[in-house]
C-alpha positions, 0 to 999 in steps of 0.5 A: 777073358773075364767075359769068357770066364763068366759065360762059361761059369753061367753054363748057358751055352754062350761064348765070348769071341774077341773081335780081333778074331773076326779079321783072320787071314788064311794062306793065299786068302782062301775060304775058311770052311764052315767046319773049320770056323765052327771048330775054332769057335768050339775051341775058344769056348773050351779055352774060355777065360784061360785062353791067355795062359801059356798052357794047352787046352782040351776039347772033347772030340764029340763036341767037334764032330757033332753027330758024326762018329769019326773025325774025317771031316774035322781033321782037314779043318785042323789043317786049315786052322793051323794056317790061320794068321793075323797082321797088325801095325807095329814098329821095328827099330825106328820104322813102322812095320807090319807084324804077322803071327799065327793063331795056333801053335799046335794041335794034338789029336788022340787016335782014340775015337771013343766018347772020352777021346779029346784033342789038345791045342795051344795058342801062340804067344802072340795070339795069347797076348792078343786075347789077353788084351782084347777089350771088345768081344762078340757074345755068340750062342753055341746053339746058333753056331752049330746050326748055321749051314753056310760059312758066310752066314756064320761069318756074318753072325760073328760080325753082327754079334759084335755090332748089333748092340753098339750105338751105331750097329753098321758096317760099311766098306768096299765090296772087295773089303767085304769079300775079303772079310767073308773069305770069298776069293776073287774068282768066287761069284765075281759078279755082284749079282751072284755074290748077292744071290749066293752069299748075302741073301742066304745069310740074311735068311739064316740069320733071321731064322737063328740069331737074336738080331736081323741083318740088312744091307744097302748097295751104293752104286758108282755108275751101274756097278755096286762099289760099296756096301752098308750093312745094318744089324738090329736087335729083334723085338722080344717075340722074334728073338723068342722065335729064333731061340725056339728054332735053335731047339728044333731039329735041322730037318725041316728048317728050310721049309719052316724058313720058306713058310711051307710048314703050316703049323709047328707043335712042340714035343712038350705041347703035344704031350700036354695035349695028349696026357695033360699037365705033367709035374715038370710043367708046374711052377715047382720045377725050379726053372726060370719063370716070369713072376705072376705079378710082373714084379722083377727084383733082385732080392728074390733069387728066382727072378734075379737072373731076369733082373740082372739081364734087364740091368745089363741090356735095358739101357739104364731104363727102369726095370719096372717099366721094362717089365710092364712093357714086356708083360703088355707085349707078350700077354699070357705067353710070358707065363708059358715061357721057361728057362733059356727061352724066357731069358732069350725073349726077355733079353731080346726085348729089353735090348730092343727097347734100349734102342728105341726108347729115349736114352737115359741121361 
């Protein structure tokens, strides 16, 4: 809850999701649709650090429906979310037991469809207790959440976001366990070859294009059948993390051709404008946006560079900020001075996270 509160205050489009929310149950273990999962994450972002409080929370309808003008796609998702539940080991009397409880207590949807219309929702008492006590969370990008086109990609993105920064960034289990985790019903893609083709491979491609980490898996056979899966999530190096952040800023039209390599060259709107009219005032160093220091000296006593310094401390594995900064400068070359704002931060954070994994751990 503290992390959720801090991320909301930062206002950079990131949210904290308690890892307990990865393993949710649905009625008869049906698949939770992409729009339902997306709505759930948007609602968590809206509640943020207040999700544990016994009070209703509000979210604007326009945030839930995206580019659509009506709620016809969202209301069925509400019905799905009202059925989401959890189970965990407990005790009843002197015996062990299994406690089950729902996530949401209620959703109150205004009939109004104007830009100011909102939805009010509240969590159950048990769910609030779970959120309050949760100490491990996944840090998710709002832009990535709304860009994924497959519910399986979004599920694996959630799982990967909770794992890729750990010392052991892997998940291993039976194929049946993975199917259950991804809400793939037994009668959907029963053959593993279809499961691989329709679930794992599309998810790997989308995650590679939109996330700050990569995803791969190993198939463990028993005879001729795949019995177990070992998935590995690895942080991307700086340039790859930057490419993912840039893709999140682009329109979804053309994303598949870009992913498949059918587009020869991409010219960003700002770059195209500069080619035609030359530098603008907004491109100058006086714009106030986050920029890389000209002398590559990151420190915490200059306000302009403090966010970069803090990110290096948080994600650099204890390594010297000076060493990380010099390595970043060598890796990025002149492009480090062309990046601004969130793109620079995404590139820097992805780079230092990768170095924390590859360099000798600080003792």
